[in-house]
C-alpha positions as CSV (number, residue, x, y, z in Angstrom):
1,M,0.0,0.0,0.0
2,I,0.9,3.7,-0.2
3,P,1.3,5.8,3.0
4,G,-1.1,8.6,3.7
5,Q,-0.1,12.2,3.0
6,F,2.6,13.7,5.3
7,S,5.0,16.6,5.4
8,Y,8.7,15.8,5.4
9,H,11.4,17.6,7.5
10,R,15.1,17.1,7.6
11,P,16.7,19.1,10.5
12,A,20.4,19.7,10.5
13,S,20.8,19.8,14.3
14,L,19.4,18.0,17.4
15,A,18.0,21.3,18.7
16,E,16.1,21.8,15.4
17,A,14.7,18.3,15.5
18,V,13.5,18.6,19.1
19,N,11.9,21.9,18.3
20,L,10.1,20.4,15.3
21,L,8.8,17.5,17.4
22,A,7.5,20.0,20.0
23,T,5.8,22.4,17.6
24,L,4.4,20.3,14.8
25,E,1.2,18.3,15.2
26,D,1.4,14.5,15.1
27,A,5.1,14.4,14.3
28,R,7.3,11.2,14.4
29,P,11.1,10.9,14.2
30,L,12.4,8.8,11.3
31,A,15.6,6.8,11.9
32,G,16.2,3.8,9.6
33,G,12.6,3.5,8.7
34,H,12.3,-0.3,8.8
35,S,9.6,-0.2,11.4
36,L,7.8,3.1,10.8
37,I,7.6,3.0,7.0
38,P,6.0,-0.4,6.8
39,M,3.4,0.6,9.4
40,M,2.7,3.7,7.4
41,K,2.2,1.7,4.2
42,L,-0.3,-0.5,6.1
43,R,-2.0,2.7,7.4
44,L,-1.3,1.5,11.0
45,A,0.6,4.7,11.5
46,T,-0.5,7.9,9.9
47,P,1.8,10.8,11.1
48,E,1.2,14.2,9.6
49,N,4.9,15.1,9.9
50,L,8.1,13.0,9.5
51,I,11.3,14.3,11.1
52,D,14.2,12.7,9.3
53,L,17.2,12.4,11.6
54,H,19.8,11.4,9.0
55,G,21.1,15.0,8.6
56,I,22.2,15.3,12.3
57,D,25.8,14.4,12.5
58,A,25.8,14.6,16.3
59,L,23.6,11.5,16.4
60,K,26.2,9.3,14.6
61,G,29.3,7.5,15.3
62,V,31.1,5.4,18.0
63,R,33.6,6.8,20.5
64,R,35.2,6.1,23.8
65,D,34.6,8.3,26.9
66,G,36.8,7.0,29.7
67,G,35.6,3.5,30.5
68,N,32.4,3.9,28.5
69,I,31.5,3.3,24.9
70,I,29.2,5.9,23.4
71,I,27.1,4.9,20.4
72,G,25.2,7.6,18.5
73,A,21.5,6.6,18.0
74,M,21.8,7.0,14.2
75,T,24.7,4.7,13.9
76,T,23.8,1.8,11.6
77,Q,24.2,-1.9,12.2
78,H,26.7,-1.9,9.3
79,E,28.8,0.8,11.0
80,L,28.8,-1.2,14.2
81,L,30.2,-4.2,12.3
82,A,32.9,-1.9,10.8
83,S,33.9,-0.3,14.1
84,D,37.3,-1.2,15.6
85,I,36.2,0.2,19.0
86,I,33.2,-2.2,19.1
87,A,35.3,-5.1,17.9
88,T,37.7,-4.6,20.8
89,A,35.4,-3.6,23.6
90,L,31.9,-5.0,22.8
91,P,32.2,-7.8,20.2
92,V,28.9,-9.2,21.3
93,L,27.3,-6.1,19.6
94,Q,28.9,-7.2,16.3
95,E,27.8,-10.8,16.8
96,T,24.2,-9.6,17.4
97,S,24.3,-7.2,14.5
98,L,25.2,-10.0,12.1
99,V,22.0,-11.9,12.8
100,I,19.7,-8.9,12.4
101,A,17.7,-9.2,9.2
102,D,20.0,-9.1,6.1
103,P,22.9,-6.8,4.8
104,Q,20.5,-4.5,3.0
105,V,18.6,-3.8,6.2
106,R,21.8,-3.5,8.2
107,Y,23.1,-0.7,5.9
108,M,20.1,1.5,6.9
109,G,18.8,0.1,10.2
110,T,20.0,2.1,13.1
111,V,20.9,1.1,16.6
112,G,18.7,3.8,18.1
113,G,15.8,2.7,16.0
114,N,16.2,-0.9,17.0
115,V,16.1,-0.1,20.7
116,A,13.8,2.9,20.9
117,N,10.5,1.6,19.3
118,G,9.8,-1.1,21.9
119,D,9.4,-4.0,19.5
120,P,9.8,-7.2,21.6
121,G,11.1,-8.9,18.5
122,N,14.1,-6.6,18.0
123,D,17.4,-8.1,19.0
124,M,19.2,-5.1,20.6
125,P,17.0,-4.3,23.6
126,A,17.7,-7.6,25.4
127,L,21.4,-7.2,24.7
128,M,21.4,-3.6,25.9
129,M,19.8,-4.7,29.2
130,T,22.4,-7.5,29.5
131,L,25.2,-4.9,29.0
132,G,23.7,-2.5,31.5
133,A,23.3,0.2,28.8
134,I,22.1,3.7,29.5
135,Y,19.9,5.5,27.0
136,N,20.5,9.2,26.7
137,V,17.4,11.2,25.5
138,E,16.6,14.8,24.8
139,G,13.4,16.8,24.5
140,K,12.0,20.3,25.1
141,G,12.4,19.6,28.8
142,G,16.1,19.0,28.5
143,A,18.3,15.9,28.5
144,R,18.0,12.8,30.8
145,S,19.3,9.3,31.0
146,I,17.3,6.1,31.3
147,A,18.6,2.6,32.1
148,A,17.8,0.1,29.5
149,T,16.3,-2.1,32.2
150,D,13.8,0.7,33.0
151,F,13.0,1.6,29.4
152,Y,10.6,-1.1,28.2
153,Q,7.1,-1.0,29.6
154,G,5.1,-3.1,27.1
155,A,5.0,-4.0,23.5
156,Y,5.8,-0.7,21.7
157,F,5.5,1.2,24.9
158,T,8.7,2.8,26.4
159,A,9.8,5.4,28.9
160,L,10.3,8.0,26.1
161,E,8.0,11.0,26.7
162,P,6.3,12.7,23.8
163,G,8.7,14.8,21.8
164,E,11.8,13.1,23.2
165,I,14.5,11.7,20.9
166,L,17.0,8.9,21.8
167,T,20.4,10.6,21.2
168,S,23.0,8.0,22.2
169,I,23.6,4.8,24.1
170,S,26.3,4.6,26.8
171,I,27.8,1.2,27.8
172,A,30.5,0.5,30.3
173,A,33.1,-1.6,28.6
174,P,33.2,-5.1,30.0
175,P,36.5,-6.2,31.5
176,A,39.1,-7.7,29.2
177,G,38.7,-11.5,28.9
178,H,34.9,-11.5,29.5
179,G,32.8,-14.1,27.7
180,Y,29.9,-13.3,25.5
181,A,27.3,-14.9,23.2
182,Y,24.1,-14.1,21.4
183,E,22.2,-17.2,20.4
184,K,19.2,-16.8,18.1
185,L,16.8,-19.3,16.6
186,K,14.9,-18.0,13.6
187,R,12.9,-19.6,10.7
188,K,14.9,-17.9,7.9
189,I,17.2,-15.1,7.2
190,G,15.6,-11.8,8.0
191,D,13.1,-13.1,10.4
192,Y,12.5,-12.2,14.0
193,A,13.7,-14.6,16.6
194,T,11.6,-17.6,17.6
195,A,13.7,-17.2,20.7
196,A,17.1,-15.7,21.5
197,A,19.4,-15.2,24.5
198,A,22.3,-12.9,25.2
199,V,24.9,-13.7,27.8
200,V,27.8,-11.6,29.2
201,L,29.9,-13.2,32.0
202,T,33.3,-13.4,33.6
203,M,35.1,-16.5,35.0
204,S,37.5,-16.8,37.9
205,G,39.2,-20.1,38.9
206,G,37.0,-22.1,36.5
207,K,33.8,-20.8,38.0
208,V,31.4,-18.1,36.9
209,A,32.1,-14.9,38.7
210,T,29.6,-12.5,37.1
211,C,26.8,-13.1,34.7
212,R,23.9,-11.3,33.0
213,I,21.3,-12.9,30.7
214,G,18.8,-11.2,28.4
215,L,15.9,-12.8,26.4
216,T,14.5,-11.7,23.1
217,N,10.9,-12.2,21.8
218,L,9.8,-14.3,24.7
219,S,7.5,-11.8,26.3
220,E,5.8,-8.5,25.4
221,T,9.2,-6.8,26.2
222,A,12.8,-7.9,26.3
223,L,13.6,-9.6,29.6
224,L,16.6,-9.6,32.0
225,A,16.8,-13.1,33.5
226,V,18.2,-12.3,36.9
227,A,17.4,-15.6,38.6
228,A,18.8,-17.5,35.7
229,A,22.1,-15.6,35.9
230,Q,22.2,-16.1,39.7
231,A,21.8,-19.8,39.2
232,V,25.2,-20.2,37.5
233,I,27.3,-17.7,39.6
234,G,29.8,-19.7,41.6
235,T,29.4,-22.8,39.4
236,S,31.6,-24.4,36.8
237,L,28.6,-24.5,34.4
238,D,28.0,-28.1,35.0
239,D,24.8,-29.8,33.7
240,A,22.9,-29.1,37.0
241,A,23.7,-25.4,36.8
242,L,22.8,-25.2,33.2
243,K,19.5,-26.9,33.8
244,A,18.7,-24.6,36.7
245,A,19.5,-21.5,34.6
246,A,17.3,-22.7,31.7
247,A,14.5,-23.5,34.1
248,A,14.7,-20.1,35.8
249,A,14.8,-18.3,32.4
250,E,11.8,-20.3,31.2
251,A,9.8,-19.4,34.3
252,I,9.8,-15.7,33.3
253,M,9.0,-16.2,29.7
254,S,5.5,-15.6,28.3
255,P,5.8,-16.0,24.5
256,A,2.8,-15.7,22.3
257,G,1.8,-18.5,19.9
258,D,2.3,-17.5,16.3
259,G,3.8,-18.8,13.1
260,R,7.1,-19.5,14.9
261,G,5.4,-22.1,17.1
262,P,3.1,-22.5,20.1
263,P,4.1,-20.9,23.4
264,E,5.3,-24.3,24.9
265,Y,7.7,-24.8,22.0
266,R,9.0,-21.2,22.1
267,R,9.5,-21.4,25.9
268,Y,11.4,-24.7,25.5
269,V,13.8,-23.4,22.7
270,G,14.2,-20.2,24.8
271,G,15.8,-22.4,27.5
272,V,17.9,-24.1,24.9
273,M,19.2,-20.7,23.7
274,V,20.1,-19.8,27.2
275,T,22.1,-23.0,27.7
276,R,23.9,-22.6,24.4
277,A,24.7,-18.9,25.1
278,L,26.1,-19.7,28.5
279,Q,28.3,-22.5,27.2
280,R,29.7,-20.4,24.3
281,A,30.3,-17.4,26.5
282,A,32.2,-19.5,29.0
283,Q,34.4,-20.9,26.2
284,R,35.3,-17.4,25.2
285,A,36.0,-16.1,28.8
286,K,39.7,-15.9,29.7
């Protein structure tokens, strides 16, 4: 279908974009467009004004700031894959980017767009929660920061206030030698996950010292599996610990039945993804 009529705006600065969102009626920011444009074509979204963020250089790029990695919201998945900073400090971001859709989408799809629209099927939200990311946002009321763990309130509902724009993501670089993995089961290239799990951990003396586990597309929001991570801390990831972690993760899942399978199947493979991600992360930990 063809979208309804709308006015197009391309601000050159963040201040201009914030002002447009505050003053124009029914205005929506446009990042990569892979979520909003299809919804507009189906007439599920009919904004009167589109604010294209591609002309704002301040929203792009990856840089270090002390012990933190700062990722501009308009940085594309392809740019993450090409970043030496990400390869060194946060390789799990590159591993995850590689299983998002296909190369054509990754050339245009932005990190900010992936995390900001609250789609439970997007891959980055659970990973950002696992990494303890902080989202920096700006609106007419000024700038503020929101922890990724506090951002997601329901399917397509987030802590963003009307008129606010996600500007960047701040992630404390994990310690050298950390283990990581993102395991994703999907029906075909380009599809959302049937179930996926992110793991970031450290090992000490052959045992898990720290661990965080995130879950994708297994509830109406991304999930942080706190009890599942706690189940493996202090263990050598033996079979009993892995089973306990999978069971604890499955206990917080509430997947919908859809073309990817019934809830029981998706919950089961969610546990399998957690087990695989834990094992692979431990193999990488030094």
